C-alpha positions in Angstrom: 207.0 64.2 115.7 208.8 65.4 112.8 207.2 66.8 109.7 207.8 64.8 106.8 209.9 66.0 104.0 208.2 67.0 100.9 208.5 63.9 98.9 207.2 62.0 101.8 204.0 60.5 101.9 201.7 61.5 105.1 202.1 59.5 108.2 198.6 57.7 107.9 199.4 57.0 104.3 203.2 55.4 105.5 201.1 53.6 108.4 198.8 52.2 105.9 201.3 50.8 103.4 203.1 49.2 106.6 199.6 47.0 107.5 198.9 46.7 103.4 202.4 45.0 103.7 201.8 42.5 106.5 198.7 41.6 104.9 200.3 40.9 101.6 202.7 38.6 103.6 200.1 37.0 105.6 200.9 38.3 108.7 197.6 39.3 108.9 195.3 37.2 107.5 191.7 37.8 106.1 189.1 38.2 108.5 191.1 38.9 111.5 190.5 41.8 113.4 192.9 44.9 112.7 194.2 46.6 116.0 191.9 48.8 117.6 192.0 52.7 117.3 193.2 53.0 120.7 195.9 50.4 120.0 197.2 52.1 116.9 197.4 55.5 118.8 199.3 53.5 121.5 201.4 51.3 119.1 202.5 54.2 116.9 202.2 57.4 118.8 199.5 58.8 116.5 196.2 60.7 117.2 193.0 59.5 117.0 192.2 61.2 113.5 195.8 59.8 112.1 194.2 56.4 113.3 191.0 57.0 111.7 192.8 58.2 108.6 194.8 54.6 108.3 191.9 52.5 108.4 189.8 54.4 106.0 193.0 54.3 104.1 192.7 50.7 103.9 189.3 50.1 103.5 188.9 52.5 100.3 192.0 50.4 99.1 190.0 47.5 99.8 192.2 46.0 102.4 190.0 46.2 105.4 186.1 46.5 106.1 184.4 48.2 109.0 182.1 46.2 110.6 179.1 47.6 112.8 180.3 48.1 116.6 183.0 45.4 115.9 186.1 47.9 114.2 188.1 47.1 111.1 188.7 43.4 109.9 191.2 42.7 107.1 190.2 41.5 103.7 191.9 40.5 100.5 190.6 42.4 97.8 188.6 40.3 94.7 191.1 41.7 92.3 193.6 39.7 93.6 192.2 36.8 92.4 192.3 38.1 88.9 195.0 36.7 86.5 197.4 39.4 85.7 198.5 40.0 82.2 200.4 37.7 80.0 204.1 39.4 78.8 204.8 39.8 75.3 206.0 36.9 73.0 209.7 36.8 73.5 211.7 36.4 70.4 208.9 37.6 67.6 209.8 39.8 64.9 207.9 43.2 64.9 205.9 44.2 61.8 206.2 47.4 60.5 202.7 49.3 59.8 202.3 52.9 58.1 199.0 53.3 60.3 197.2 54.3 57.2 193.5 54.9 58.4 194.9 55.8 62.1 193.2 59.5 61.7 190.1 57.8 60.2 189.8 55.8 63.2 190.4 58.5 65.8 188.3 60.7 63.8 185.2 58.3 64.3 185.9 57.9 67.6 185.7 61.8 68.0 182.7 62.3 66.0 180.9 59.4 67.9 181.5 60.7 71.0 180.7 64.5 70.1 177.3 63.0 68.6 176.4 61.2 71.9 174.9 61.8 75.5 177.8 61.1 77.3 176.6 60.3 81.2 180.2 58.7 82.1 183.3 59.3 80.7 186.0 56.8 81.5 187.9 57.5 78.0 189.6 60.5 79.1 193.4 60.3 80.9 193.3 63.4 83.7 191.9 63.9 86.7 188.9 65.8 87.8 189.2 69.5 87.8 188.9 69.7 91.5 192.1 67.7 91.8 194.1 70.2 90.6 195.1 73.5 92.1 193.2 76.1 90.2 193.0 79.1 92.7 196.8 78.9 93.3 197.7 79.2 89.8 194.8 81.9 89.3 196.3 83.8 92.0 199.8 83.6 90.4 198.8 84.8 86.9 196.8 87.5 88.6 200.1 88.7 90.8 201.7 88.4 87.5 199.7 90.8 85.7 199.8 93.2 88.4 203.5 93.3 88.4 203.7 93.1 84.4 200.7 95.1 83.5 202.6 95.1 79.8 202.6 91.5 79.5 199.6 90.8 77.4 200.8 93.4 74.7 204.8 92.4 74.9 206.6 89.7 73.0 207.4 86.5 75.0 210.7 85.2 74.8 211.2 82.4 72.1 212.0 79.5 74.2 209.8 80.5 77.0 210.0 82.3 80.5 213.5 82.1 81.9 212.3 81.9 85.5 210.0 79.1 84.5 212.5 77.3 82.7 214.8 78.0 85.4 212.3 76.1 87.6 212.0 73.4 85.2 215.6 72.5 84.9 216.0 72.7 89.0 213.4 69.7 89.2 215.0 68.0 86.5 217.9 67.5 89.1 215.6 65.1 91.2 215.1 62.8 88.1 219.1 62.7 87.6 219.1 65.1 84.6 221.6 68.3 84.6 220.1 70.5 82.1 220.7 74.2 81.9 217.7 76.7 81.7 218.7 77.2 78.2 218.5 73.8 77.2 214.5 73.9 78.2 212.4 75.0 75.4 208.6 75.4 76.4 205.9 74.0 74.0 202.5 73.5 73.6 201.9 70.5 75.8 204.0 67.4 75.5 202.3 66.7 71.8 204.1 69.6 70.2 207.1 68.4 71.7 206.7 65.2 70.1 206.2 66.5 66.9 209.4 68.7 67.1 211.4 65.8 68.0 210.1 63.4 65.0 210.4 66.3 62.6 214.2 67.1 63.9 215.5 63.4 63.4 213.3 61.8 60.9 212.0 62.8 57.3 208.5 61.4 55.4 209.1 57.7 54.6 211.5 56.9 57.5 210.5 54.1 60.3 209.9 55.0 63.7 210.0 52.3 66.6 207.1 53.0 69.1 205.3 50.8 72.2 202.9 48.4 71.5 200.3 49.4 72.4 200.8 53.2 72.4 199.2 56.7 72.8 197.1 57.0 70.0 197.5 60.5 69.8 201.5 59.7 68.8 199.9 57.5 66.0 198.3 60.3 64.9 201.3 62.2 64.7 203.6 59.8 62.7 200.9 59.3 59.9 200.4 63.3 59.8 204.2 63.4 59.5 204.5 60.7 57.0 206.6 58.5 59.5 206.0 54.7 59.5 205.8 53.1 62.8 207.4 49.7 63.8 205.3 48.5 66.9 207.6 46.5 69.4 206.1 44.2 71.9 206.0 45.9 75.2 205.7 44.2 78.7 202.7 45.2 80.7 205.4 45.5 83.7 208.1 46.5 82.5 207.9 48.0 79.2 209.0 48.3 75.7 211.0 44.7 75.1 215.1 45.4 74.7 215.4 42.2 73.4 212.3 42.7 70.4 213.8 46.1 69.8 217.3 44.5 69.2 215.7 42.3 66.7 214.2 45.1 64.9 217.4 46.9 64.5 219.1 43.9 63.2 216.2 43.5 60.7 215.2 47.2 59.4 218.0 49.6 58.5 215.9 52.9 58.4 214.6 53.2 62.1 215.6 56.8 62.9 214.4 57.1 66.3 212.6 55.1 69.2 209.8 56.3 71.4 208.9 55.6 74.6 207.1 56.2 77.8 209.2 54.7 80.6 206.8 55.8 83.3 203.4 54.7 83.5 203.0 54.1 80.0 200.2 55.1 78.2 198.1 52.8 77.9 199.9 50.0 79.7 200.7 51.7 83.3 204.1 50.1 82.8 207.4 51.3 84.5 211.0 50.7 82.8 213.5 49.1 85.4 216.7 51.4 85.8 219.0 48.5 84.2 216.6 48.6 81.3 216.7 52.3 80.7 220.2 52.5 80.8 220.5 49.5 78.3 218.3 51.4 76.1 220.1 54.6 76.3 223.3 52.4 75.2 221.6 50.3 72.5 220.1 53.7 70.8 223.7 55.5 71.0 225.5 52.8 69.4 222.8 52.2 66.7 223.0 56.0 65.9 219.6 56.6 66.3 217.5 58.9 68.5 215.8 57.9 71.6 212.7 60.2 72.4 211.8 60.1 76.1 207.8 61.4 76.6 207.6 61.8 80.6 204.3 63.0 80.8 203.4 60.7 84.1 206.3 59.9 86.0 205.2 62.4 88.8 202.2 60.4 89.3 204.2 57.2 90.3 203.5 56.0 93.8 207.2 56.0 95.3 208.8 58.1 97.6 211.4 59.4 95.2 211.6 61.0 91.9 212.5 58.2 89.3 215.2 59.0 87.3 214.5 60.2 83.4 215.9 58.0 80.4 218.0 61.2 79.9 219.8 61.2 83.1 222.2 58.6 81.5 222.6 60.6 78.5 226.2 62.2 77.6 224.2 65.5 77.8 224.5 68.8 76.3 225.1 69.3 72.8 226.0 65.7 72.5 223.0 64.3 74.1 221.4 61.4 71.9 218.2 61.4 74.4 215.4 63.9 73.5 213.5 64.7 76.9 209.7 65.7 76.2 207.4 66.4 79.2 204.2 67.9 80.2 202.0 69.9 82.8 199.1 68.3 81.6 198.3 65.4 83.5 199.9 67.0 86.8 199.3 70.3 87.3 196.8 71.9 85.1 195.1 70.4 81.7 193.8 73.6 80.5 197.2 75.4 80.4 198.6 73.1 77.8 202.4 73.2 79.3 205.0 71.5 77.7 209.2 71.5 77.2 211.7 69.6 75.6 215.4 69.2 76.1 216.4 68.0 72.7 220.2 67.4 73.0 222.2 67.6 70.0 219.0 68.7 68.0 218.6 71.6 70.1 219.6 74.3 67.8 217.0 72.2 65.0 214.2 71.9 67.3 214.3 75.4 68.1 214.4 76.5 64.5 211.1 74.1 63.5 209.3 75.6 66.8 209.9 79.2 65.4 208.4 77.9 61.9 205.7 76.0 63.2 204.3 77.8 66.1 206.4 81.0 67.1 206.8 81.9 70.8 204.5 80.5 73.7 202.2 83.0 75.8 204.1 83.5 79.0 201.1 84.4 81.5 200.6 80.7 82.5 204.2 79.8 82.5 204.5 82.7 85.2 201.8 81.6 87.2 202.8 77.7 86.8 206.6 78.7 87.5 206.0 80.7 90.8 203.3 77.8 92.0 206.2 75.2 91.5 208.6 76.9 92.9 207.5 76.4 96.2 206.6 73.8 98.8 203.0 73.7 97.6 203.5 72.1 94.3 204.8 69.0 96.0 202.0 69.2 98.6 199.6 69.0 95.5 201.6 66.2 93.9 201.3 64.3 97.1 197.5 64.8 97.3 197.1 63.8 93.6 199.0 60.6 94.0 197.1 59.6 97.0 193.6 60.5 95.4 194.1 58.5 92.4 195.7 55.2 94.4 192.5 55.0 96.2 190.4 55.5 93.2 192.4 53.1 91.1 191.9 50.6 93.9 188.4 51.0 94.0 188.0 50.9 89.9 189.8 47.6 90.0 188.0 46.0 92.9 184.6 46.9 91.0 186.3 45.5 88.0 186.8 42.3 89.8 183.3 42.5 90.9 181.2 43.1 87.7 183.2 42.2 84.7 182.8 38.3 83.4 185.6 35.5 84.1 188.5 35.5 82.1 189.2 39.5 82.5 192.5 40.4 83.5 194.5 43.6 84.3 197.6 44.9 85.9 197.2 47.6 88.5 200.0 50.1 88.0 202.0 51.5 90.6 200.6 55.1 89.9 198.9 57.0 87.3 195.2 57.9 85.9 194.1 54.6 84.2 193.6 51.1 83.9 194.4 48.8 80.8 191.7 46.1 80.7 192.1 42.8 79.0 188.4 41.5 78.5 188.1 37.8 77.4 189.3 36.8 74.0 186.2 36.7 72.3 185.2 40.4 73.2 185.4 43.0 70.2 186.4 46.5 71.7 184.5 47.7 68.9 181.0 46.1 69.7 181.8 46.7 73.6 182.6 50.7 72.8 179.1 51.0 70.5 177.0 49.2 73.1 178.0 51.2 75.8 177.9 54.6 73.9 174.4 53.6 73.3 173.9 54.1 77.1 175.8 56.9 77.8 179.0 54.9 78.5 182.3 56.4 77.0 185.4 54.1 76.9 188.6 54.3 74.9 188.4 51.0 73.1 191.9 48.9 72.3 191.7 49.5 68.9 192.6 53.0 69.1 196.1 51.9 70.8 197.6 50.0 68.2 197.0 49.2 64.4 197.3 45.5 64.7 194.7 43.4 66.3 196.4 42.5 69.2 194.8 45.1 71.3 191.4 44.4 70.1 190.0 43.2 73.1 191.3 45.8 75.6 189.6 48.9 77.1 191.6 51.8 78.9 189.7 53.1 82.0 189.7 56.3 83.5 190.1 56.6 87.5 190.7 60.2 87.8 187.1 61.4 88.7 186.2 61.1 92.5 184.7 57.3 92.7 180.8 57.2 93.6 177.8 55.5 93.0 177.3 56.4 89.6 180.7 55.5 88.8 180.5 52.3 90.4 176.8 51.8 88.7 178.5 52.5 85.5 181.3 50.1 85.8 178.5 47.5 86.8 176.5 48.2 83.6 179.8 48.3 81.8 180.5 44.8 82.9 177.2 43.2 82.0 177.8 44.7 78.4 181.4 42.9 78.7 179.7 39.9 79.8 177.1 39.7 76.8 180.0 40.2 74.3 181.8 37.5 76.1 178.8 35.1 75.2 
C-alpha cells in the first residue's frame, strides 16, 4: 500500500470521511448497521487496526455508535438538528465606532479571570501543551546551542535568523505566495506584526475597517494606536462581506486599511472563498488602501491542500498592497511567540518601526523551530493536530446540542480551535460569564469581540483540550446556566 504524502490525512481518516459522506448523502441511514470490521478489511484491503481506527473515528465524531456484541451502527449527530446561524444583513450601512473603553472591558475580563478559582477554561484559543512538539523543539534548540555556543552572547540579525526566514518563505509557496527570505521579517507573534502593519499605514484618528465580530486583541491594538474602527458585517460561512465593505468605502473617505482573518476567522470560524479573496485584493488596490491579512489559523483548516493566502493575488515585491501577518503561536508552540510579516511596499517602513519598537528577536527559538519545520515531522505534527482538534470540535458541538437550551445555534467550522455559539436572544453573555465564573468555568463572552451589542448573546468556547468527563460535565453545567439565563 502506498504511503500518503505529507499533506494527505492518514488512511483511516480518509475512509472515515468517505463513510461520513455516505451518511450525509443518505446512502447509509441512521440506525443501519455499518459494515463489520471483517468486511471493512476485505472491502478496503486494510488491517484490523485501520478498520478499528476508522470506526472509532466515526464514533468519536458522532457519526456511529458501538453496540455491545452487535458492532457499529450509523447515527446522525444531534448538532445537525440545530439551526445554523443567520447571514449578516445585506446592504446595512456600517456605523463607525471608536472602541472607547475596550481596554477597560478586556482589563475587567482579565482581572476577574485572575481572581477566580478556574476549574475549566473554555476562554482560550490554543491547544493543550501535549499536542505541540515540545520535545522535538527542545532537542532542536539544544543542538543549536551545541553548534553555536556563542549564540546567547551574540547580537541576533535584525530581520531574524536567515535559515528560519528561508524556511518560512519556502513554505509560503504552498499558499501561493512567492517571497524572498529578505521579504520576511520575524516578529514577536502575530500581534506585533499587526501593530507594525497598522503603524506603517495609518496615523492616530484614521479609520480601519475590521470584521464584526473580530479578535478582541485587534480591538485593543486599534485603541492603543488611537485608530478608529469600522465594523463590517461578517458571514459565519464566508467571512467579511465585500458588499458591505464597498458600501463603507463609498460612505467613509478616511479608511486607511482593511484587516481580515480569511481562514478560520476568530471568533466565527468562517473561511473566505478564493473568489472573495481575489475580489477583496482588487477592491483595496483600486481604492488605494492597505489590506492586512492575519494568517494565524490557516494550517488548522481540514483540507487536503494549503489554502491560498490573500497575498497570493497581490502584485508582490515592493509594489505589494497586501501585508501578510502570520504566527506559529497556535500551530507549533504557544510559548515561543514566533510570528512574521511580509509587508510589500511598506517593508522598509515596517523594518524601521520594528527596530524602533522592539529591536531584534532572540534567535534560539527561531533555530529550533526552523530546524523542525524544514523536516517532514512538521507536516506530520500538523496532520495529528488537525485530526485531534476535529474530534474535539465534533464532541463539543454534540455536547452543546445535548445540553444547551432550545434556540441555541452554531456553525461547525471546518477546522480550528474554537466554536462560536449563539445563545437564545434574551441571554446576555455578561450574565452567563459571571454565573459560570462563580462555578469555576471561564468562557469568552461575546461582548469582548465587538463594540456593538450584536454579539452580546454569543460565547466563544475552546476545543483545544482533550475531551473528557470533566469537560462534558462542564458543558452540561454551562448549558444549565444558559438555560436559566434564557428563562
